[in-house]
N, C-alpha and C positions, 0 to 999 in steps of 0.2 A: 187266971188272967183272961180278960175278954177284950175283943176289938170290935168297935162299932164304926161303920162307914156311913157318912151322911148321904141321904138319898139324893140331895141336890148337888153333890160334889161333881166337879168336872165341867166340860164344855156347856156353855149356854147355847141357845138357839142360833144367835148371830155368829158366834165363833164356829160352831159346827158347820153352818152354811158356808162360811168363808173358806174354811179348811177343805171341806168336801169339794167346793168349787175349784180350788187350785189343783187338787189331786185329780179331779175329773179332767181338767184341761191337760194335765200331764199325760193321762191315759189316752187322750185323744190325739196326742202328738203335737199339740200346739206349742209354739215357742213363746213363752210368757216371762214377764218380770213383774214383781210386786212393787207398788209405790209405798215403801216402808215395810217393816216386818209384818207378815200377814197376821200373826198373833205374838204376844209376848211370852213365847216359850222356846227356849234355846234348842231343845231336842227336835221340835218340829222344824224350826228354821234351818238347823243343821242338816236335817233329812232333805229338805227342799233344795238346799245348795248342792247336796250330793246328787240330786236329780237334775241339776242344771238350772234351777229357778233361784235367781238372786233378787235381793231387795235393794231398791234405790231410793234415796231421800228426795231427789229432784226429778221432775219429768224430763228435763233437758238431758239428764244422764242416762236415760233408758235408751238402748239401741233402737234405731228406727225399724228394724225388722222384727221387733218383739211386740207382742200384744201386752197392753198395760192392764194390770189387775189392781183395782181399788180395794183395799182391805176393809174389814168390818168397821174400823174406827171412822171411816168416811173422810171426805176432803172438802175443801172450800169450793164455793161456786166458781171462783176464778180458775181453779184447776180443770174443771170441765171445759171451760173455754179454751184452755191450752191444748187439751187432748181431743177436741171435737173432730179433728181431721185424721185421727189415728185410731186403730182398732183398740177397744178396751172392754173389759168386763167389770161391772160394778157389783161388788160384794158387800156394800155398806149394810150394816145391820139395820133391819126395818125399824127398830126402836130409835136408832141414831138418826135415820132418815126422817123420822117423824119430828125430831127436834129441829132438823134443818128447815123443815117447812114452817114450823112455828116461828123460828127466828126470822126467816125471810119475810113472812107475812107481817109481823109486828114491827120489824125494822122499816118496811115500806110505809107503814101507817104512822111512823113518827115516834115510836117508842124507843127508849134507851134500853138496849139489851144487856142483861146481867147474867153471866154464866157462873154457877157455883161449881168449882172443880179445880183441877191442877192445870195451870196455864201452860205447862210444858207437855201435857199429855196430848197425843195426836188427835184424840176424839174432840177435845176442847178446841184445839187449833182449827180443826175442820168446821166445828159449829160456828166459831168466830168468823169463818170465811163466808158465811151466809148473811152477814150484816156489815160487809166491807171492812172486816177486822176492826170494828169500832166498839166492840163489846167491852164492858167492864167485867173483869174476871176476878172473882173472890175465892180465895182458898177455902175449901170446905171445913178447915180446922179453925178459921178465923172466929174470934170472939168479940171483936170490935170492928166497926166499919165507919171510917171517916171520909165519906165521899159526898160531895154536894151535887145532887142531880138537878138542882134548880126546879123549875116547874114542869119539866118534861116527865111524862108517865114512864114507868119502867116495866119491863117484862122479864121475869126471872125463870130461868131453866136450870136443870142440873145435869152434870155429867152422870152417865147411867150407872156408874159403879161406886158413887160416894155413899157415905152412911146417911141413913134416913134422918136420924136425930139431928145431925149437923145441919142438913138442909133446912129442916123445920125451924131451927134456931136462927139461921141467917135470914130466912124469909121474914121472921117476926121482927128482927132488927130493921130490915129494909122497910117494912110497913110502918114502923114507928118513925122512920126518917122521911119517907115519901108516901103520902096518902094514896096517890094514883099508882098503885102497884097491882100487877096481875102476875100470878105465879103458876108454873106448870111443873108438877112433880114428875119429872122425866127419868127418875131412877128406875132402872129395869126391874120388873117384878121378879125375875129370876134372881137378881142380885139381892133383893129384899129377902126372898125366901131362903137363899143360901146363907145370908148373914144371920137371919133369925134362927135357923136350924143349928148353925155353927155355935152361936152363943149358948143355946140350950145344951148342946152336946158337950161343949167345953166345961160347962158348970157341973156336969155329972162325971167328968173324967179326971183321972190322975195325970194323964199326959194327952196332949192334943198335937196331932201332926197336921200341918197345913201344907199342902202340896201345890207348887206353882212356880212360875218364872220369877226371877229376881226383879225384872222390870215391870211385872204385872201389877197395875194399880189396884185392881180389885182383890188380888191375892194379898197384897200388903195390908189392905184394910181388913181383910178376913183374919189375917194374923193378929192385928191389933185388937179386934173384937174378941178373939179366942184368948189372947194373952190377958185381957182384963178379967176374964172369968177363970182362967187356969194358968197359974204361973209357969207350969212345965209345958209351955207351948213352943213347938219347933217349926220353922219355915224351911222346907226341903224342896229341892228340884227333882231329885231322883231317889230311888230306893237305897243307893249307896250312902246317903246322908242321914238316914234315920238313926236316932240315938240307940246305943247299945246298953240300955238299962232295963230293969224289970219294973213293970207297973201292973197294978191290979186291973185298972180300966183305962183303955186307950181309945181315943176318938180320932177319926180321920175325916178330913174334908179337903176340898181342892178348889182352886180358883177357876174362873170361867175359861181360862186359856190352857187348862191342863187336860191332855188326852186321856181317855179311859185306860189306855195301855199302861201309862205310867202309874195311875192310881192302882191298877191291879198288881203291878210289880211291887209297889210299896206294901199293899195288903199281904201279898205272898211272902215278902221278906219278913214280915212280922211273925211269921210262923216259927221262926227260930227262937222266939221268946215264949212260944206256947208249949206246954208240956204234953198236952193232949192233942195229938195230931188229928184225931177224929173230929174233935170240936172245931178245929180250924177248917177242916174240909167242909164241915157243915156251914161254917161262917162264910167261906168263900163261895160255896154253892148258893147260899142265900143271897149274897151280894150279886152274883151273876143273874139270878132269876129276876131280880128287881130292875135289871138294866136292859133296856132295849136300844140298840145302836143302829146307826145307818148301815145298810148292807146286810142286816139280818134277814133271814128267810123264815117266815112263821106261818102257821096255820091259823085261820080265824073263821068265825061264823058270821055270815051275812045277817045283820039284824034290822037293817032299814035300807030301802032302795029309793033314792031320790032321782030327780030328772037328770042332774048333772054329776051325781056321785053316788057311791055306795058306802054305807057305814058298816064297819067290820069290828066285831068283838074279838080282841086279840087274846082272850083267855087268861085272865089274871093280871095283865099289865094294867096300870092305872088309867090309861087313856084308850079310847076307841080309835080305830084307824079310819082314815078317809081315802077312798079309792076313787079318783076322778074318772069320769066317763072315757076320756081319751087315753087312760092308762089301763082300760079293760080290754079294748079291742081296737084294731086298726080300721075296722069297717065303720065309716061314718054314718052309714044307713041304719045301724043297730043302736037301740036304746039299751041302757044298762039292764033293764028288766028282760031284754031279749037274751042276755048272756047268763045272768045269775038270778037266783030266786032266794027269797028270805028263808033262812034255815040252812042254806048250802054251806058246806065247809070248803074253803078255797085256800090255796097256798099263795102267799103274796111276798113281795120284796119291800123292805123298809127303806124308803127314799130319804126321809128326814123325820127327826123327832123334835118337836117344838115344845120344850118344857114350859116356856113362858106362856104360851097360848094353850097348853094342854092338848096338843094335836100331833097325830102321827100320820105322815103322808105315805101312802102305799102305791105299789104298781104291780100289775100282772105282766105288762109288756116287758118290763125290765127282767123279770124272772124268765120269760120265754127267751129273751136274748141271751141270758146266762146259760140256759139249757142248750141253746143253739151253739154257744161258744164251746161247751163241753163236747158236743158232737164234732165241731171243727177240730178241736185238739185230738180227738180220737182218730179222725180221718188223717190228720197230719202224721200221727205216730204210726198208723197202719199203712199209709201210702195209698189209701182208697181213692178211686176216681169220683169226683163230685160233678154235679151239673148245676149250672146257674144261668140266670137270665141277665144280660148286660143291661143295667138300668141307667147308666150315665157314663159319659166320657169326661175324664179329668186330665190335668196336666201330667203327661208321661204315661198314660194308660187308661184303663177302663175299670169300672166297678161292677162286679157280678154279685147278684143276690142269691144266696143259697140257704134255704131252710131258716130264714130270718137273720142271717149274718151276711155282712158285706165283705167281699174279698177283692183286694186290689190286684189287678192283672196288668203288669207293665206292657207297654206297646210291643216290645220285642218278644214278649211271651204270649201275645194274643193270637199269633198266627205263625205259620212257617215262613211266610214272606212278609216283607215290610208293608205295613198298612198306613198309607198317607193320611187317610181320613178316618180317624177313630170313631167319629160320630156315626159312620156307616155300620158299626158293629152294635150300636144301641138297639135293643129289642130282639137281638138274636140270642140263641141259647148255645152255650159252650160247655164242653166237658173239660175239666182241668184237674190238676193235682196241686196240692199245697206244697210250696217249696221253702217258705219262710213263715215263722210264727213268733210273734213278740208277745209273750204272756203279760208283761207289765202294761204295755200300751194297748193290749187287745187288738193288735194289728196283724193281719195275715196276708200273705202274698201267694198268688196262684199262677200256674202256667198251663196254658192250653198247648203250647208248643211241644212240651215233652211227650204229650199223648199223641199229637199229630205225627211227630217224628218217629215214635215207636210204631204207630200204625203204618206209616210209610215204609219203615224198614221191613216190617213183616210182609207187606205187599211186594216190595222189591225182591225179597228172597224168593217169594212164590213165583214172581214173574220170570226171573232169570233161570229158575229151575225148569220152566216149560217153554221159554221163548225159542222160536226158530223162524228162519226166513220163509215168507209166504203165509205165515199165520195171520189170521184176520182178528181184529179187535174193534170193539165199540168204545171210542174214547171221547174225552171232553177237552175242548180247546182251552188251554190255560193262559196262553199269552201269544201276542202277535209281534213279529219283527218285520223289518223291510225285506228279509230274505226268506220268510216262511212262517209257519204256525207250529207252536209247541203243543202237543196233544198228550194228555194224561191217559195212558192205556192200562191203568191198574197199579197206581203207585209209582210208575216210571213214566217220564216224559220222553217222547220221541219227536223228531222234527219232520214235518211235511214241508219240503222245499217249495218255494213259490212256483217252480216249474211243474210241480206235481199236483198243484191245487186245481188247475184248469187246463183244458186243451186250447183255450183261447189265451191270447196274450193279456196279462194283467199287470198293473203297476204296483199293486200292494195287496197282501193277503186279505185285507178287510173287504175287498170287492167280492170275496167268495164266502168268508166265514167271520164270526165274531167270537169274543171270549164267552165261554159258556155253551157254545154250540156243541152238539153231539155229532160225531163223524164216524163213518165206517172206514177204517184204515187197515193196511196190512204192512208187515215188515218187509222192506226192500233189502235192507242190509243191516247187520248188527255186529257190534264189536264189544264183546264181553269184558275185555281188558280196560278199554277207555269208557265203557258204559254209554256208548253213543249208539243211537238207534235212528235209522233212516226209514221213514214211513212213506208208503204210497197211498194215493187217494184216487187218482184218475182211473176210471174203469175202461177196459178195452172196448166195450160196446158203445162207449161214448166218444170213441176216437172218430173224428169227422172223416178220416180216410177210410175207416171200416164202414161207416155209414154210406159214404160215396160209392164204395165198391159194391155194396149190396143193392144200391139203387140204380147205378149207371152201368151200361154195357157199351162196348165198342160198336159204333154204328148208330147209336142213339142220337136223335136230334133234340137238343135242349136249349133253354134260354139261359144265357150267362151275362154277367155284368162286368164291363170293362173297369178294372181297378188300378192298372198300372201300365205305363208305356216304357218300352225299351227300344233301342235302335233296331234290334232283330225281331221285334214283334210286340204283341200286347198280351197282358195277363187278364184273364177273365175268371171271375169267381163263379164256381159251379154251385157250391154250398158254402156257408160260412167257414173260413180258414182253409178251404180247398180250392186252389186255382189251377187252371190249365193254360197252356200257351197257344196262342194263335200266331204261328210264325208269320212274318211279314209276307211270305210268298202265298199264305193261305187267307190273307185278308180280303183280297180282291182278285178279279179275273184279269187284271192287267198289272203291269209293273207300276209300283208306287215308290216314292222316295223315302217315306217314313210312315209309321202307323198313324200318326196324328193327321195325315192327309185324308184319312177315311174315318177314323174312329175318334171318340172323345171319352174322358173319364166319366164313369157313371152311366154310360150308354148301355142299354140292354140289346143284345143281338142274338139271333138264332145261330147256333153252331152245331157242327156234327163232330161226335167223338170219333177221331180217326185212329187213335192208339191209346192204350192205357197199360202202364206197367206199375201195378199197385204196390208191389214190394219195393220198387225204386221210387215210388211217389212221382211218377211221370204220367202226365195226361196231355195228349196233343189234340188240338181243336182246329176246326177249319170252317171258315165262312165260304170260301171259294167252292168247296165241295157241294154247297147247296145252290150255287148259281147255275142255272141251266146253260148247257153248252150251246154256243151259236151254231147255225148251219155251216157245213164245210165250205170253206172259201174256194174260189175257182182254182183250177189246177195251176195256173201261172202264179197265183198268189201263194198257194200251198208250197210251191217249189222253193219259196224263199225261207231258208232256215235261219233261225236267230243265231247271233254270235254266242259262243260258249259262255262268255262273260256276262251276257245279258240274262241268262237263266236264273230264276230265283228258286232255289231248291226247297224242298220240304225240310222241316227241322223239328226236333223234339226238345223238351225242356225238363231238366231235373228241377223239381220244386220241393223244397223242404217245408215241413209243417211249422218250422220256427221262422217267423217273419224277420228275425234279426239276421238270418243267414243270407249272404249275398247270392243272388240267383245267377246262374251262368247258363247260357244257351249252348247246346251242343249241335253242331251242324250235322246234317244227314250225310249218308254216303255220297249223295250227288254233289255235295260241296267239296 
């Protein structure tokens, strides 16, 4: 017993393109719905439903948040108008699309359109939609036509899957009826080849197996052709339906909507009827070798280099492969000849096989992406740290590019802290680990946060092991608040209080530092239990009182500026933030009612330092000490002593470096 599988069995170009397009959309995570069954194969449609892709007969029934997919059969012109404001993917077979253009053109030129085919078939309904649904549809099995077309010329087209002989007969009848007839043989060449090969194979076989969906028009016609040549012809959808009989010669073919997987399952099931297992193994191996499918990875030899593509000999397969320039390299500055040479052996990925046009579309970039994906999977399983450049910000996160693969990093995983502007991360390089991987959708999620947190934990442990009061650090300002600045001193943040940022009074830390500034700080206080650290920043040598003590001595005559008035005297600034008190008794050489009688704010005066208690921050100044004493008065005038209450005694002032503290004058012993 022998089994022969037709070379043309299975998916045609248009069906392959449509099915691959839907599965690619699923892999990309797009939410899609098909306008009608993508193909007439129950196993495929059941699998798509299991993956969440449902078919709808009307545009209005498709959820608004779904992308619409137009199947290989195509749709009418009016449908495009309905979906123009919605996202959609058009997977109409190129051969069917060609019919649409013919019908639209001749309908606009005034021809009456005639479609030979099944009026209930979605392909025919779609074609009719390009002539305002005014076409005359004639069943391909019709033997008589009684239609009066009048004087109008007619244009005849065919459903792509009908029998060639039937179309020829109908066209001849129409020409006899209407002299102004133009016909277009739009039967798919793949259909013609499949039907022709099936007829020949059936004539040589004792049993013919036709595999395909019950709803598939081309499979039904294939069955009829085989049945006419071989009475023992069976139409099956799956391997479970094959007849359990013994035959000497078995032929197998399949409709255009039948996946290669189902064909292989049927062929394999036939092994139960073969006595010689080795001969079946050879048969199956032979069938495999003759088949080149989308997704295959093959080695080929470069035989010709053109400007926009490279022709590759695929070693035994009936067609050469075409490798477009943009599928060779991502560098637009390179020509194909810069990358490969004639005679080179290269490994390529099969993007699509077009049996109808005798063409195989190849890609090297796709293969690189697959190899990169394998590296991604290995990194996910091992937990290795990856590094990638952020190439764009998207809703909810950013995309990192690493070794040719894109990794989604959610916003909360892009940093330890909340990032309000994700666009600010674009162009930066991040280290991350992979935390999620979806093999089916080829989607991977990364996290930089887990690495940053691990690094911070290690730094924190090292810090607390060596931290002590007084220890100095070079830190980076991480954030500012109204009460101070938080500084990173090696994986741990400490607070520099606003009072520690400057000896001068400031209203906000931003007057002294900014985020990202490097500061030399030291630990003032530390609490290991609460993990709170108080940092110091002000240096003793910058203390204005220390500077004043080093520059000024008691008895010095200096220039000071009047900055404040009080009932008991006037404050004069010696150096910024250091003031001394000129007691009211030391302002003039005469009795005055108040300091304003002699002095004014902003006035610069010469004063003498009469006392300085640096530890207590007390400085006494005197203008009176610099006024020359008048000559002694006559004895009778000198004899007049002033009343005790009239004496204005000297006084000192306690002055704090904090301008917020209320200053209090302390009377001298004379008071």
